[in-house]
Steps between C-alpha positions, in 0.01 A plus 500: 500500500588165651326298231697690235820438691465132550605394140795733540655325796813324414533141638849355545506133424868453606523405871878502490492877441389533860805320647723710708804616299745357771370143475710233332201402277445856375877536433507171326199585290643840405822339385327226308283753319809718398745212426278223359197430304259276700331308227128390541455129565215241516457154604270307276376163602318275249342183651415166341741510211773269379870605512520509119200737485652716765816539290285610203329758721850623623601561143181682416538727803857577401380619158275769647622855459661666812551153684868492584537152614307186629646265753374152463664146523429146597580553874245485785526877525338544161307177423324311774175292534408563129534881555759726339628825648641760267708779665452786241723817490389802298719747307382790710401566868172376632327841469556558132232465238705262283529246792140526572413445116726194504341368824154542337623307189617222723160482683315499155725225367453275807118568536414155405722340761470441878717805583606682806704821468681672779635847398492864581521590123174658381341465844367811672527398873355833597184448284455157641522633850243775418258244373534300807457804725197611294347161585601532863343844517181384345473210753586745778219737397239222482599385848497852644152577342354176641641588838383855477150377394483259798625757769332809361187666631397630165588375146553845362807556720695230303465729190631796698800295624590367153481860352726626783752220445489529125590872502774444760648219274495719183659794687783280623560337163489839314726665749775238444587713196661739742769238581603471143499114505396222739588132514265244338469333847374826647267568218346150524442480867425862588121495433438182698710602798342844498152331501597273796672779699258795452147373461461506880515882509181520297337236709579694814350821367187340363433329842552829689258654249243241576525537873477887487202484259286338763496831691581758239393605147717394214712814471572521870560124509770523239681791667499342848598144352789653300632710804513181716625252227787733394685427819443128479587470137795724520659311784442172319650623167808635683581159629446346153717767330780455762515136417508564123764779532725243666519329155680815377807396697544165324838472316297358201372823378168345388410532857517884473287469193227298666517695825446841335233371263308317768529789748373724233212264455403541866501875471285476180265281689480760794429778244217308348349409838535852655406702190285285268326254716307763720354642176409157377323408816305827477390415144439128577298569823155439347624177331666398832165537669316293233752206493526448879476141614526311829843399616595166349787445762381280784543604867827366636473629859522147623859492354593795711390326814702196404821703439453682841457174692799329325727798495781343715501191298513674169780732639704206590431330160619824312812525715597142414406549138704825472807312645448211252467749216821673585698163496343388175547836332873469552491139326285622209683438165493766222504454131677764297425320171160542346537157327520341844145610594195354323231747431133420563402614151776392261590679175609350175852578609488340838344190352788476255760541764330228712482253210863565399630466850309176547641349199859637483554631863524846627798715382624841609776705332707761674725751327822592671699791366877504548772725364635371156856409430604266765399185324700263705311598826178494312564140391585402852177663634289326236652160582441552880142623440426227267580243778257650754186306580183576316706674224448326168722730301714816522564683167755767447756617236759284665332169432356544144664241283589595139686189398405156641820328369742726666270594790553879449272768661448847368711633792794276466821658393591372154833543315514614127532158343192352684303816428599477136365138490181566691405809298647356172707818442838552351768438771718806399184725506421368848861581622455850373164529688667378824771758469240778438311373794806522717582852379150630574520355846851620562639143527795478265582135561356377172682778325862467637460136622380175343141556384424129513547498887234787545149390588189706494149392603276416209234751596738786534666435169173460325373841651831657391467377141132624492623849611 
């Protein structure tokens, strides 16, 4: 049943969907999704080329279907140290097939160059994370098998332990179907954490079984070992589940997702140990006898004597260490940006980010949503924000220029004659449009007064004409 259900589990790749509805970020994202189109973007760096060649590449990228625009000029922000940085914007959002196709075409076009591309378009972060976690799981299994072989009393018990864990992992992944969907983070890490948290339960039972088998036959040894181990394992699992359940109360709801799945993983492990493992031990008993070996773990009784004799010294050391740890913990810096932390194993994306940042400097964009209409206040805010330290530019409607000669922005109030010149429209027609605009908005000044004295922001007028 669980094997059949595993492919049916829906995995949510959007971490923002787990934000609390009351947070500013969630509110802002919801407004952006409903009011705006967030176009897909890409930073494309091509190294070891001349500026003339970079201009030619820029023109070629612009000609690709579904590429909306390419920002490139001769400033240090786009050309530095014989490297060109193209800021590409696509016609659709970053998740569309059209944007992904355009991104693939750019990759093919630049395949012969020394290229570094930083983008989320056409990149499946969940799949990349799943690949990494698969490697981590494989490494963890190899290490655990080696440790079990080293500490075991019989080689066959390793087979039993792996079967028990494998069944528990399948049960947990399959029963995720009951939740409808889970986050890609939980889906990626659940098996590894379940292995780390729950393998002790099986080890406890198999050691109990080995002890009881010295004085009882196989069947009786299993019964007695299970009756004693249930209490130990259950108390251990309850503390683990309590810690995992605490995740459920995180404001970021991915904590609830992780807490429930991992707690269920512990329960699946308990079911495997209490119901499956006794039968496996009974079936594997002859093989356990045949594959027995001497303990490979050396005697460490001398370490116990040292600890007892130095107990006061070590107690003082740990008290001082705990105090120092508390002080240092309060001073520990935290990074909330994944680009600020360098991973041990770098992906193609992280390598591209590092190369681009080293050549052109690190940049970060923040979107601030404000109510529309008060363009004068918006212009003042943009001006003040633009003067702040470490702010290279602040872009909004109120500072987008449409005419360099007259220094107009798209939110400036423009009178009919200037509008007629800018738009190359008939002056009398523009006057009629201004009067119609006034009537629609119940402002009768351009109708009963002098229409030439009436100013309307460029963007409002263009929207009115479009309607």
